[in-house]
All heavy atoms as an XYZ file, in Angstrom:
877
protein
N     -44.919     53.739     47.613
C     -44.834     54.041     46.194
C     -45.457     52.839     45.481
O     -45.017     51.689     45.657
C     -43.381     54.261     45.810
C     -43.129     54.434     44.344
S     -41.425     54.553     43.912
C     -41.000     56.130     44.592
N     -46.404     53.048     44.562
C     -47.070     52.020     43.797
C     -46.191     51.571     42.619
O     -45.200     52.169     42.225
N     -46.624     50.466     42.038
C     -45.845     49.890     40.955
C     -45.795     50.795     39.718
O     -44.738     50.930     39.076
C     -46.411     48.474     40.600
C     -45.520     47.785     39.503
C     -47.796     48.589     39.993
C     -44.319     47.207     40.029
N     -46.920     51.493     39.421
C     -46.920     52.374     38.257
C     -45.982     53.578     38.474
O     -45.336     53.980     37.556
C     -48.376     52.860     37.975
C     -49.268     51.787     37.436
S     -48.601     50.987     35.946
C     -48.662     52.292     34.753
N     -45.911     54.067     39.620
C     -45.002     55.226     39.859
C     -43.559     54.712     39.820
O     -42.677     55.469     39.394
C     -45.305     55.871     41.194
O     -45.175     55.008     42.288
N     -43.309     53.461     40.152
C     -41.923     52.965     40.025
C     -41.598     52.823     38.515
O     -40.536     53.117     38.112
C     -41.839     51.566     40.670
C     -41.784     51.617     42.192
C     -41.555     50.264     42.760
C     -41.485     50.315     44.272
N     -41.292     48.967     44.835
N     -42.582     52.320     37.721
C     -42.339     52.146     36.267
C     -42.187     53.529     35.592
O     -41.272     53.671     34.773
C     -43.472     51.298     35.634
C     -43.449     49.895     36.200
C     -43.332     51.330     34.123
C     -44.634     49.056     35.800
N     -43.064     54.390     35.906
C     -43.092     55.695     35.190
C     -42.113     56.721     35.789
O     -41.912     57.774     35.261
C     -44.491     56.281     35.193
C     -45.518     55.411     34.450
C     -46.925     56.038     34.568
C     -45.181     55.244     33.012
N     -41.568     56.367     36.910
C     -40.564     57.210     37.572
C     -41.116     58.315     38.358
O     -40.395     59.301     38.715
N     -42.372     58.274     38.691
C     -42.974     59.353     39.480
C     -42.583     59.274     40.963
O     -42.734     58.224     41.580
N     -42.149     60.318     41.553
C     -41.894     60.381     42.975
C     -40.749     59.450     43.365
O     -40.219     58.650     42.665
N     -40.341     59.572     44.628
C     -39.288     58.778     45.179
C     -37.916     59.175     44.740
O     -37.709     59.764     43.708
N     -36.968     58.840     45.574
C     -35.568     59.077     45.280
C     -34.953     57.874     44.710
O     -35.272     56.742     45.097
C     -34.849     59.541     46.528
C     -35.327     60.852     47.063
O     -35.672     61.735     46.265
O     -35.348     61.035     48.306
N     -34.033     57.998     43.848
C     -33.334     56.889     43.211
C     -31.857     56.894     43.641
O     -31.250     57.956     43.836
C     -33.357     56.954     41.688
C     -34.702     56.951     41.117
C     -35.161     55.512     40.974
N     -36.469     55.484     40.309
C     -37.590     55.014     40.903
N     -37.528     54.496     42.117
N     -38.691     55.002     40.277
N     -31.295     55.687     43.818
C     -29.930     55.583     44.120
C     -29.329     54.576     43.195
O     -30.032     53.877     42.409
C     -29.697     55.104     45.592
O     -30.155     53.759     45.698
N     -28.006     54.476     43.123
C     -27.347     53.496     42.231
C     -27.703     52.073     42.585
O     -27.600     51.244     41.696
C     -25.843     53.710     42.220
O     -25.394     53.560     43.558
C     -25.414     55.058     41.676
N     -28.131     51.802     43.772
C     -28.546     50.459     44.154
C     -29.846     50.018     43.458
O     -30.163     48.847     43.468
C     -28.674     50.297     45.700
C     -27.338     50.322     46.429
C     -26.790     51.728     46.609
O     -27.617     52.701     46.686
O     -25.604     51.924     46.638
N     -30.595     50.977     42.987
C     -31.875     50.677     42.277
C     -31.702     50.127     40.910
O     -32.614     49.624     40.309
C     -32.743     51.930     42.174
C     -33.241     52.416     43.517
O     -33.279     51.556     44.483
O     -33.525     53.616     43.682
N     -30.501     50.169     40.356
C     -30.197     49.795     38.978
C     -29.238     48.620     38.947
O     -28.400     48.461     39.865
C     -29.636     50.969     38.205
C     -30.565     52.114     38.120
C     -30.423     53.190     39.038
C     -31.565     52.205     37.146
C     -31.265     54.248     38.980
C     -32.409     53.254     37.147
C     -32.307     54.297     38.012
O     -33.159     55.331     38.024
N     -29.391     47.765     37.924
C     -28.541     46.610     37.778
C     -27.768     46.767     36.478
O     -28.372     47.062     35.445
C     -29.382     45.304     37.744
C     -28.488     44.102     37.499
C     -30.125     45.147     39.027
N     -26.511     46.566     36.509
C     -25.737     46.554     35.270
C     -25.774     45.191     34.641
O     -25.497     44.199     35.254
C     -24.264     46.955     35.555
O     -24.236     48.208     36.184
C     -23.426     47.022     34.229
N     -26.134     45.134     33.338
C     -26.213     43.883     32.633
C     -24.928     43.653     31.817
O     -24.513     44.536     31.107
C     -27.439     43.876     31.695
C     -28.803     44.016     32.338
C     -29.841     44.110     31.290
C     -29.077     42.830     33.284
N     -24.417     42.501     31.933
C     -23.273     42.076     31.096
C     -23.905     41.357     29.904
O     -24.325     40.235     30.021
C     -22.332     41.181     31.854
C     -21.109     40.800     31.069
O     -20.962     41.254     29.878
O     -20.262     40.070     31.581
N     -23.965     42.016     28.760
C     -24.589     41.476     27.610
C     -23.964     40.210     27.124
O     -24.641     39.340     26.503
C     -24.639     42.508     26.440
C     -25.489     43.721     26.762
C     -25.404     44.728     25.615
C     -26.865     43.346     27.084
N     -22.715     39.929     27.348
C     -22.072     38.679     26.875
C     -22.472     37.552     27.748
O     -22.477     36.426     27.278
C     -20.527     38.878     26.895
C     -20.072     39.900     25.808
C     -18.574     39.997     25.818
O     -17.864     39.196     26.453
O     -18.054     40.943     25.162
N     -22.795     37.773     29.005
C     -23.139     36.670     29.894
C     -24.649     36.518     30.130
O     -25.118     35.419     30.363
C     -22.470     36.855     31.235
C     -20.962     36.726     31.175
C     -20.297     36.905     32.546
O     -20.955     36.734     33.519
O     -19.088     37.189     32.547
N     -25.408     37.642     30.092
C     -26.765     37.563     30.485
C     -27.729     37.238     29.348
O     -28.879     36.822     29.574
C     -27.206     38.924     31.064
C     -26.518     39.229     32.388
O     -26.028     38.272     33.032
O     -26.390     40.405     32.771
N     -27.310     37.330     28.077
C     -28.161     37.100     26.940
C     -27.488     36.203     25.995
O     -26.304     36.212     25.789
C     -28.549     38.442     26.259
C     -29.239     39.354     27.125
C     -28.651     40.414     27.790
C     -30.602     39.234     27.329
C     -29.312     41.271     28.612
C     -31.331     40.056     28.134
C     -30.693     41.115     28.778
N     -28.337     35.358     25.338
C     -27.801     34.465     24.288
C     -27.615     35.256     22.995
O     -28.303     36.237     22.768
C     -28.770     33.326     24.068
C     -28.916     32.395     25.247
C     -29.856     31.260     24.968
O     -30.212     31.079     23.787
O     -30.191     30.539     25.922
N     -26.711     34.795     22.218
C     -26.459     35.458     20.955
C     -27.610     35.161     19.991
O     -28.351     34.200     20.149
C     -25.144     34.948     20.303
O     -25.287     33.596     20.005
N     -27.844     36.025     18.972
C     -28.948     35.846     17.989
C     -28.920     34.483     17.249
O     -29.923     33.957     16.897
C     -28.787     36.990     16.995
C     -27.962     38.010     17.672
C     -27.120     37.245     18.696
N     -27.750     33.933     17.138
C     -27.610     32.659     16.401
C     -27.669     31.453     17.353
O     -27.277     30.330     17.008
N     -28.159     31.646     18.567
C     -28.198     30.550     19.574
C     -29.185     29.478     19.121
O     -30.050     29.631     18.324
C     -28.615     31.152     20.868
N     -28.936     28.264     19.724
C     -29.796     27.158     19.424
C     -31.258     27.463     19.753
O     -31.545     28.169     20.688
C     -29.290     25.967     20.230
N     -32.152     26.898     18.967
C     -33.594     27.137     19.223
C     -34.155     28.213     18.423
O     -35.328     28.503     18.462
N     -33.381     28.919     17.628
C     -33.899     29.954     16.770
C     -33.980     29.494     15.322
O     -33.287     28.588     14.909
C     -33.037     31.233     16.817
O     -31.689     30.886     16.299
C     -32.945     31.798     18.215
N     -34.950     30.088     14.595
C     -35.128     29.685     13.228
C     -34.526     30.749     12.321
O     -34.666     31.937     12.573
C     -36.643     29.560     12.949
C     -36.910     29.176     11.482
S     -38.670     28.952     11.112
C     -39.405     30.435     11.683
N     -33.904     30.276     11.244
C     -33.349     31.176     10.248
C     -34.172     31.082      8.990
O     -34.866     30.033      8.726
C     -31.895     30.835      9.916
O     -31.129     31.004     11.012
N     -34.154     32.063      8.177
C     -34.813     32.108      6.870
C     -33.678     32.068      5.830
O     -32.785     32.910      5.811
C     -35.679     33.319      6.651
C     -36.326     33.313      5.267
C     -36.775     33.371      7.711
N     -33.746     31.051      4.970
C     -32.765     30.880      3.908
C     -33.406     31.138      2.531
O     -34.578     30.814      2.332
C     -32.185     29.472      3.874
C     -31.492     29.079      5.075
N     -30.161     29.400      5.371
C     -31.877     28.400      6.244
C     -29.798     28.938      6.558
N     -30.873     28.331      7.069
N     -32.662     31.748      1.607
C     -33.089     31.943      0.247
C     -32.191     31.060     -0.616
O     -30.987     31.004     -0.444
C     -32.985     33.402     -0.159
C     -33.905     34.308      0.608
C     -33.452     34.924      1.810
C     -35.229     34.411      0.273
C     -34.314     35.666      2.536
C     -36.055     35.250      1.010
C     -35.606     35.861      2.152
N     -32.838     30.353     -1.575
C     -32.037     29.422     -2.385
C     -32.576     29.488     -3.847
O     -33.659     29.991     -4.108
C     -32.258     28.015     -1.880
N     -31.707     29.060     -4.723
C     -32.100     28.923     -6.127
C     -31.951     27.425     -6.465
O     -30.935     26.824     -6.145
C     -31.155     29.709     -7.051
C     -31.391     31.235     -6.961
C     -30.508     31.983     -7.991
O     -29.978     31.325     -8.946
O     -30.390     33.205     -7.841
N     -32.951     26.895     -7.074
C     -32.908     25.561     -7.455
C     -32.560     25.404     -8.952
O     -33.376     25.698     -9.788
C     -34.246     24.789     -7.182
C     -34.590     24.897     -5.689
C     -34.192     23.327     -7.604
C     -35.916     24.239     -5.319
N     -31.324     25.003     -9.186
C     -30.861     24.855    -10.545
C     -30.888     23.433    -10.988
O     -31.010     23.061    -12.139
N     -30.838     22.502     -9.989
C     -30.825     21.091    -10.223
C     -31.047     20.292     -8.948
O     -31.262     20.920     -7.898
N     -31.021     18.991     -9.087
C     -31.269     18.131     -7.998
C     -30.342     18.338     -6.807
O     -30.691     18.181     -5.642
C     -31.228     16.659     -8.434
C     -31.719     15.667     -7.409
C     -33.223     15.855     -7.149
O     -34.012     16.204     -8.001
N     -33.549     15.571     -5.892
N     -29.037     18.697     -7.075
C     -28.066     18.903     -6.030
C     -28.442     20.043     -5.107
O     -28.064     20.050     -3.907
C     -26.669     19.121     -6.599
C     -26.464     20.454     -7.289
C     -27.006     20.547     -8.670
O     -27.595     19.644     -9.255
N     -26.885     21.725     -9.313
N     -29.200     21.020     -5.561
C     -29.636     22.156     -4.743
C     -30.664     21.776     -3.709
O     -30.822     22.418     -2.688
C     -30.129     23.283     -5.613
C     -29.051     23.808     -6.558
O     -27.902     23.870     -6.194
O     -29.413     24.186     -7.688
N     -31.382     20.668     -3.989
C     -32.451     20.244     -3.103
C     -31.876     19.726     -1.800
O     -32.520     19.845     -0.708
C     -33.329     19.150     -3.791
C     -34.371     18.613     -2.908
C     -33.991     19.801     -5.031
N     -30.710     19.155     -1.855
C     -30.052     18.560     -0.614
C     -29.888     19.605      0.473
O     -30.203     19.385      1.618
C     -28.752     17.875     -1.026
C     -29.021     16.685     -1.938
C     -28.059     17.394      0.258
C     -27.793     16.080     -2.570
N     -29.330     20.788      0.051
C     -29.116     21.825      1.011
C     -30.418     22.381      1.612
O     -30.528     22.652      2.776
C     -28.348     22.965      0.398
N     -31.485     22.422      0.771
C     -32.789     22.880      1.209
C     -33.383     21.882      2.207
O     -33.878     22.295      3.289
C     -33.726     23.109      0.025
C     -33.234     24.226     -0.849
C     -35.173     23.318      0.500
C     -33.955     24.333     -2.181
N     -33.289     20.594      1.921
C     -33.728     19.573      2.821
C     -33.043     19.626      4.174
O     -33.663     19.564      5.229
C     -33.588     18.199      2.173
C     -34.536     17.951      1.044
C     -34.167     16.696      0.282
C     -34.255     15.447      1.071
N     -34.027     14.242      0.226
N     -31.710     19.810      4.156
C     -30.934     19.902      5.377
C     -31.389     21.083      6.223
O     -31.500     20.984      7.420
C     -29.465     20.029      5.078
C     -28.845     18.694      4.497
O     -29.488     17.651      4.696
O     -27.752     18.802      3.954
N     -31.613     22.196      5.559
C     -32.011     23.392      6.287
C     -33.409     23.204      6.987
O     -33.563     23.565      8.142
C     -32.076     24.640      5.343
N     -34.324     22.571      6.245
C     -35.680     22.343      6.830
C     -35.576     21.343      7.996
O     -36.213     21.521      9.005
C     -36.616     21.907      5.722
C     -37.975     21.502      6.339
C     -36.830     22.992      4.676
N     -34.780     20.257      7.763
C     -34.588     19.297      8.884
C     -33.969     19.973     10.108
O     -34.218     19.558     11.236
C     -33.774     18.145      8.416
C     -34.475     17.125      7.551
C     -33.924     16.713      6.340
C     -35.703     16.586      7.919
C     -34.554     15.762      5.524
C     -36.349     15.660      7.109
C     -35.755     15.281      5.913
O     -36.418     14.335      5.118
N     -33.157     21.005      9.906
C     -32.535     21.707     11.030
C     -33.416     22.732     11.646
O     -33.023     23.398     12.586
C     -31.230     22.448     10.511
C     -30.091     21.457     10.226
O     -30.169     20.282     10.694
O     -29.168     21.871      9.484
N     -34.658     22.907     11.096
C     -35.634     23.808     11.716
C     -35.670     25.191     11.109
O     -36.202     26.133     11.666
N     -35.142     25.321      9.886
C     -35.133     26.587      9.245
C     -36.200     26.690      8.115
O     -36.601     25.652      7.581
C     -33.756     26.922      8.627
C     -32.663     27.010      9.697
O     -33.037     27.375     10.879
O     -31.503     26.869      9.419
N     -36.591     27.871      7.786
C     -37.502     28.146      6.655
C     -36.759     28.453      5.394
O     -35.741     29.131      5.486
C     -38.419     29.321      7.062
C     -39.553     29.702      6.143
C     -40.706     30.123      6.964
C     -39.151     30.788      5.152
N     -37.213     27.968      4.287
C     -36.494     28.164      2.998
C     -37.462     28.741      1.947
O     -38.547     28.229      1.753
C     -35.839     26.842      2.492
C     -35.173     27.085      1.140
C     -34.918     26.265      3.498
N     -36.996     29.808      1.298
C     -37.690     30.357      0.183
C     -36.846     30.061     -1.048
O     -35.708     30.519     -1.126
C     -37.879     31.883      0.294
C     -38.591     32.442     -0.962
C     -38.660     32.254      1.577
N     -37.302     29.223     -1.955
C     -36.523     28.758     -3.077
C     -37.047     29.317     -4.382
O     -38.240     29.271     -4.689
C     -36.541     27.233     -3.121
N     -36.138     29.838     -5.192
C     -36.421     30.337     -6.511
C     -36.308     29.144     -7.496
O     -35.287     28.507     -7.630
C     -35.415     31.416     -6.911
C     -35.640     32.045     -8.214
O     -36.605     31.604     -8.974
O     -34.892     32.933     -8.631
N     -37.407     28.884     -8.255
C     -37.440     27.782     -9.235
C     -37.561     28.257    -10.659
O     -38.021     27.546    -11.524
C     -38.529     26.784     -8.894
C     -39.860     27.399     -8.835
C     -38.211     26.035     -7.604
C     -41.046     26.453     -8.810
N     -37.209     29.522    -10.911
C     -37.357     30.099    -12.283
C     -36.568     29.354    -13.323
O     -36.877     29.465    -14.488
C     -37.030     31.578    -12.300
O     -35.706     31.780    -11.787
C     -37.992     32.392    -11.535
N     -35.554     28.610    -12.942
C     -34.731     27.930    -13.926
C     -35.473     26.705    -14.491
O     -35.029     26.084    -15.424
C     -33.426     27.414    -13.317
C     -32.495     28.590    -12.988
C     -31.192     28.073    -12.530
N     -30.294     29.204    -12.235
C     -29.004     29.063    -12.062
N     -28.444     27.888    -12.182
N     -28.294     30.095    -11.822
N     -36.593     26.308    -13.872
C     -37.406     25.207    -14.336
C     -38.758     25.715    -14.838
O     -39.359     26.524    -14.174
C     -37.631     24.156    -13.201
C     -36.420     23.524    -12.732
N     -35.855     22.471    -13.417
C     -35.624     23.762    -11.662
C     -34.748     22.102    -12.741
N     -34.603     22.867    -11.723
N     -39.157     25.243    -15.980
C     -40.459     25.654    -16.468
C     -41.556     24.864    -15.705
O     -41.286     23.839    -15.039
C     -40.584     25.318    -17.974
O     -40.612     23.912    -18.153
N     -42.769     25.383    -15.727
C     -43.855     24.767    -14.975
C     -44.253     23.405    -15.540
O     -44.880     22.613    -14.877
C     -45.083     25.681    -14.937
O     -45.439     25.977    -16.251
C     -44.786     26.903    -14.138
N     -43.826     23.142    -16.778
C     -44.149     21.821    -17.362
C     -42.983     20.829    -17.307
O     -43.063     19.665    -17.709
C     -44.562     21.973    -18.828
O     -43.465     22.583    -19.574
C     -45.816     22.835    -19.007
N     -41.926     21.266    -16.683
C     -40.720     20.488    -16.544
C     -40.931     19.338    -15.522
O     -41.352     19.522    -14.437
C     -39.603     21.391    -16.047
C     -38.239     20.704    -16.085
O     -38.166     19.531    -16.452
O     -37.228     21.343    -15.641
N     -40.635     18.081    -15.961
C     -40.831     16.941    -15.032
C     -39.838     17.011    -13.866
O     -40.114     16.520    -12.782
C     -40.658     15.619    -15.808
O     -39.356     15.555    -16.416
C     -41.755     15.457    -16.816
N     -38.630     17.625    -14.100
C     -37.668     17.739    -13.025
C     -38.225     18.681    -11.942
O     -38.060     18.367    -10.763
C     -36.339     18.318    -13.531
N     -38.938     19.670    -12.327
C     -39.587     20.601    -11.370
C     -40.600     19.840    -10.559
O     -40.702     20.020     -9.327
C     -40.232     21.780    -12.115
O     -40.928     22.569    -11.225
N     -41.391     18.978    -11.189
C     -42.386     18.164    -10.473
C     -41.738     17.237     -9.420
O     -42.226     17.112     -8.326
C     -43.228     17.363    -11.472
C     -44.145     18.234    -12.342
O     -44.369     19.417    -11.996
O     -44.575     17.728    -13.389
N     -40.612     16.619     -9.852
C     -39.880     15.754     -8.915
C     -39.332     16.526     -7.723
O     -39.429     16.075     -6.576
C     -38.769     15.017     -9.646
C     -39.200     13.815    -10.442
C     -38.032     12.964    -10.879
N     -36.798     13.667    -11.337
C     -36.621     14.038    -12.615
N     -37.482     13.768    -13.508
N     -35.504     14.716    -12.959
N     -38.808     17.685     -7.973
C     -38.246     18.529     -6.892
C     -39.321     18.973     -5.973
O     -39.204     18.847     -4.704
C     -37.497     19.726     -7.499
C     -36.229     19.252     -8.152
C     -37.186     20.765     -6.449
C     -35.533     20.314     -9.054
N     -40.438     19.422     -6.466
C     -41.551     19.870     -5.599
C     -42.088     18.681     -4.823
O     -42.362     18.849     -3.587
C     -42.693     20.517     -6.474
C     -42.153     21.825     -7.055
C     -43.903     20.718     -5.637
C     -43.036     22.435     -8.063
N     -42.203     17.544     -5.405
C     -42.689     16.341     -4.676
C     -41.736     15.948     -3.550
O     -42.119     15.568     -2.435
C     -42.975     15.211     -5.624
C     -43.533     13.983     -4.955
C     -44.855     14.256     -4.180
O     -45.610     15.093     -4.658
O     -45.045     13.584     -3.142
N     -40.392     16.027     -3.855
C     -39.433     15.678     -2.807
C     -39.477     16.664     -1.603
O     -39.406     16.236     -0.475
C     -38.048     15.679     -3.462
C     -36.952     15.114     -2.579
C     -35.645     14.897     -3.331
O     -35.602     14.919     -4.600
O     -34.662     14.730     -2.640
N     -39.654     17.936     -1.952
C     -39.727     18.918     -0.897
C     -41.061     18.826     -0.128
O     -41.108     19.063      1.067
C     -39.598     20.357     -1.462
C     -38.196     20.634     -2.012
C     -38.161     22.038     -2.642
C     -37.144     20.605     -0.895
N     -42.145     18.397     -0.817
C     -43.401     18.142     -0.142
C     -43.300     17.042      0.870
O     -43.771     17.083      1.987
C     -44.475     17.824     -1.114
C     -45.906     17.734     -0.598
C     -46.905     17.317     -1.616
N     -46.716     17.811     -2.931
C     -47.119     19.029     -3.398
N     -47.740     19.807     -2.573
N     -46.871     19.354     -4.656
N     -42.520     15.977      0.502
C     -42.315     14.850      1.409
C     -41.533     15.308      2.661
O     -41.835     14.883      3.753
C     -41.572     13.707      0.727
C     -42.381     12.979     -0.306
C     -41.586     12.001     -1.121
O     -40.361     11.860     -0.910
N     -42.242     11.272     -1.991
N     -40.537     16.177      2.454
C     -39.775     16.708      3.593
C     -40.655     17.491      4.504
O     -40.614     17.296      5.741
C     -38.595     17.574      3.082
C     -37.912     18.338      4.242
C     -37.562     16.723      2.343
N     -41.502     18.367      3.957
C     -42.463     19.160      4.759
C     -43.381     18.212      5.533
O     -43.675     18.489      6.744
C     -43.209     20.074      3.893
N     -43.814     17.181      4.916
C     -44.705     16.231      5.642
C     -43.961     15.501      6.755
O     -44.497     15.320      7.831
C     -45.282     15.162      4.664
C     -46.365     15.727      3.754
O     -46.883     16.795      4.058
O     -46.632     15.097      2.674
N     -42.717     15.117      6.489
C     -41.937     14.373      7.468
C     -41.674     15.194      8.752
O     -41.668     14.668      9.862
C     -40.548     13.943      6.903
C     -40.693     12.823      5.907
C     -39.276     12.514      5.287
O     -38.243     12.976      5.803
O     -39.282     11.838      4.257
N     -41.480     16.481      8.600
C     -41.135     17.354      9.733
C     -42.387     18.043     10.288
O     -42.289     18.862     11.202
C     -40.069     18.416      9.416
C     -38.794     17.729      8.990
C     -40.554     19.382      8.323
N     -43.556     17.731      9.713
C     -44.791     18.413     10.141
C     -44.746     19.899      9.877
O     -45.159     20.690     10.706
C     -45.163     18.087     11.567
C     -46.594     18.387     11.907
O     -47.468     18.355     10.981
O     -46.909     18.704     13.058
N     -44.163     20.252      8.752
C     -44.068     21.648      8.357
C     -45.119     21.986      7.289
O     -46.191     21.336      7.261
N     -44.814     22.829      6.365
C     -45.700     23.232      5.317
C     -44.932     23.589      4.072
O     -43.744     23.886      4.140
C     -46.549     24.420      5.796
C     -47.872     24.559      5.086
O     -48.185     23.777      4.135
O     -48.673     25.475      5.445
N     -45.619     23.549      2.921
C     -44.991     23.945      1.675
C     -46.026     24.586      0.809
O     -47.231     24.206      0.828
C     -44.333     22.727      0.913
C     -43.629     23.184     -0.354
C     -45.374     21.660      0.652
C     -42.803     22.048     -0.998
N     -45.627     25.623      0.089
C     -46.554     26.284     -0.852
C     -45.739     26.808     -2.010
O     -44.587     27.184     -1.914
C     -47.314     27.468     -0.114
C     -46.424     28.597      0.247
C     -48.477     27.934     -0.962
N     -46.351     26.788     -3.183
C     -45.757     27.308     -4.362
C     -46.360     28.708     -4.612
O     -47.572     28.830     -4.663
C     -46.021     26.412     -5.589
C     -45.318     26.803     -6.801
C     -45.491     25.780     -7.911
C     -44.798     26.244     -9.197
N     -45.035     25.259    -10.275
N     -45.482     29.721     -4.637
C     -45.956     31.071     -4.832
C     -45.689     31.484     -6.293
O     -44.571     31.635     -6.689
C     -45.191     32.006     -3.866
C     -45.639     33.448     -4.003
C     -44.789     34.266     -3.067
C     -45.071     35.735     -3.250
N     -44.701     36.261     -4.496
N     -46.782     31.597     -7.034
C     -46.670     31.898     -8.446
C     -45.954     30.726     -9.162
O     -46.077     29.598     -8.745
N     -45.240     31.080    -10.244
C     -44.546     30.054    -10.988
C     -43.040     30.045    -10.625
O     -42.287     29.281    -11.219
C     -44.674     30.324    -12.475
C     -46.094     30.025    -12.958
O     -46.727     29.141    -12.324
O     -46.499     30.596    -13.991
N     -42.614     30.914     -9.667
C     -41.179     31.074     -9.507
C     -40.657     30.837     -8.064
O     -39.430     30.786     -7.928
C     -40.747     32.518     -9.962
C     -41.405     33.622     -9.146
O     -42.422     33.315     -8.499
O     -40.903     34.733     -9.236
N     -41.566     30.603     -7.112
C     -40.985     30.403     -5.762
C     -41.751     29.273     -5.037
O     -42.939     29.077     -5.237
C     -41.150     31.698     -4.905
C     -40.233     32.822     -5.356
C     -40.395     34.011     -4.417
O     -41.398     34.207     -3.788
N     -39.326     34.771     -4.362
N     -40.977     28.636     -4.135
C     -41.527     27.643     -3.247
C     -41.025     28.030     -1.856
O     -39.909     28.405     -1.661
C     -40.992     26.230     -3.595
C     -41.493     25.783     -4.927
C     -41.437     25.239     -2.529
C     -40.851     24.461     -5.380
N     -41.980     27.958     -0.894
C     -41.647     28.244      0.480
C     -41.855     26.934      1.257
O     -42.926     26.293      1.228
C     -42.560     29.332      1.080
C     -42.193     29.584      2.572
C     -42.468     30.595      0.248
N     -40.816     26.491      1.987
C     -40.880     25.239      2.734
C     -40.588     25.641      4.224
O     -39.528     26.269      4.452
C     -39.842     24.248      2.281
C     -40.011     22.869      3.018
C     -39.895     23.985      0.782
N     -41.484     25.214      5.136
C     -41.325     25.572      6.527
C     -41.018     24.340      7.374
O     -41.367     23.262      7.002
C     -42.575     26.255      7.071
O     -43.648     25.291      7.076
C     -42.983     27.425      6.240
N     -40.385     24.565      8.529
C     -40.051     23.470      9.426
C     -41.233     23.123     10.326
O     -42.331     23.714     10.185
C     -38.909     23.981     10.261
C     -39.177     25.499     10.337
C     -39.802     25.821      9.001
N     -40.984     22.276     11.313
C     -41.970     21.835     12.254
C     -42.736     22.973     12.918
O     -42.091     23.956     13.396
C     -41.270     20.978     13.353
O     -40.540     19.965     12.757
C     -42.308     20.451     14.364
N     -44.038     22.861     12.877
C     -44.859     23.844     13.646
C     -45.095     25.183     12.959
O     -45.686     26.042     13.524
N     -44.576     25.358     11.760
C     -44.791     26.648     11.065
C     -45.686     26.388      9.874
O     -45.373     25.665      8.954
C     -43.431     27.247     10.593
C     -43.672     28.560      9.867
C     -42.508     27.449     11.804
N     -46.828     27.017      9.887
C     -47.770     26.898      8.766
C     -47.724     28.100      7.870
O     -47.224     29.188      8.276
N     -48.246     27.980      6.695
C     -48.288     29.085      5.721
C     -49.732     29.378      5.427
O     -50.486     28.533      5.003
C     -47.550     28.698      4.430
C     -46.125     28.354      4.680
C     -47.648     29.869      3.405
C     -45.397     27.755      3.492
N     -50.150     30.640      5.708
C     -51.534     31.067      5.405
C     -51.738     31.121      3.905
O     -50.847     31.586      3.179
C     -51.802     32.406      6.042
N     -52.856     30.651      3.453
C     -53.155     30.606      2.011
C     -53.875     31.880      1.550
O     -54.076     32.084      0.362
C     -53.971     29.436      1.660
C     -53.388     27.995      1.758
C     -51.926     27.893      1.748
N     -51.416     26.591      1.498
C     -50.587     25.926      2.311
N     -50.247     26.469      3.445
N     -50.134     24.758      1.933
N     -54.253     32.742      2.515
C     -54.942     33.983      2.137
C     -53.958     35.141      2.214
O     -53.108     35.205      3.145
C     -56.094     34.235      3.117
C     -57.071     33.151      3.254
C     -56.633     32.060      4.255
O     -55.993     32.408      5.251
O     -56.946     30.900      4.020
N     -54.155     36.098      1.351
C     -53.333     37.291      1.343
C     -53.828     38.249      2.424
O     -54.995     38.373      2.674
C     -53.350     38.009     -0.043
C     -52.580     37.244     -1.094
C     -52.624     38.078     -2.336
C     -51.900     37.303     -3.460
N     -51.844     38.062     -4.722
N     -52.922     39.018      3.026
C     -53.277     40.074      3.968
C     -53.795     41.284      3.139
O     -53.234     41.588      2.080
C     -52.115     40.471      4.812
C     -51.610     39.417      5.792
C     -50.353     39.942      6.498
C     -52.652     39.062      6.818
N     -54.704     41.981      3.654
C     -55.211     43.181      2.960
C     -54.424     44.406      3.391
O     -53.945     44.579      4.354
C     -56.690     43.402      3.205
C     -57.465     42.319      2.548
O     -57.082     41.755      1.539
N     -58.629     42.005      3.081
């Protein structure tokens, strides 16, 4: 019996010895296991909100932050963006401002494409 017939089930007799029972609790890691990246959504209302964003990026997570509480001419907004840019540089991640209302900060090894998909 060839490999394709084994995969597709063609021919041959099957017995219970051909199958393996998987114990999902022991055989697989949980979705929140170490080494996985999470996506966080945040609102930046002030400097105190930047700390949680920085911690998440240092932990290897991606953050999408809403900055609508700050105007584009606000100097606090410029300071916050510059601080997050430094974090992205430190972890070899990426940062991009999407429109006037969102910032995306990525962890190590995750880049952000600057072109839109069609």
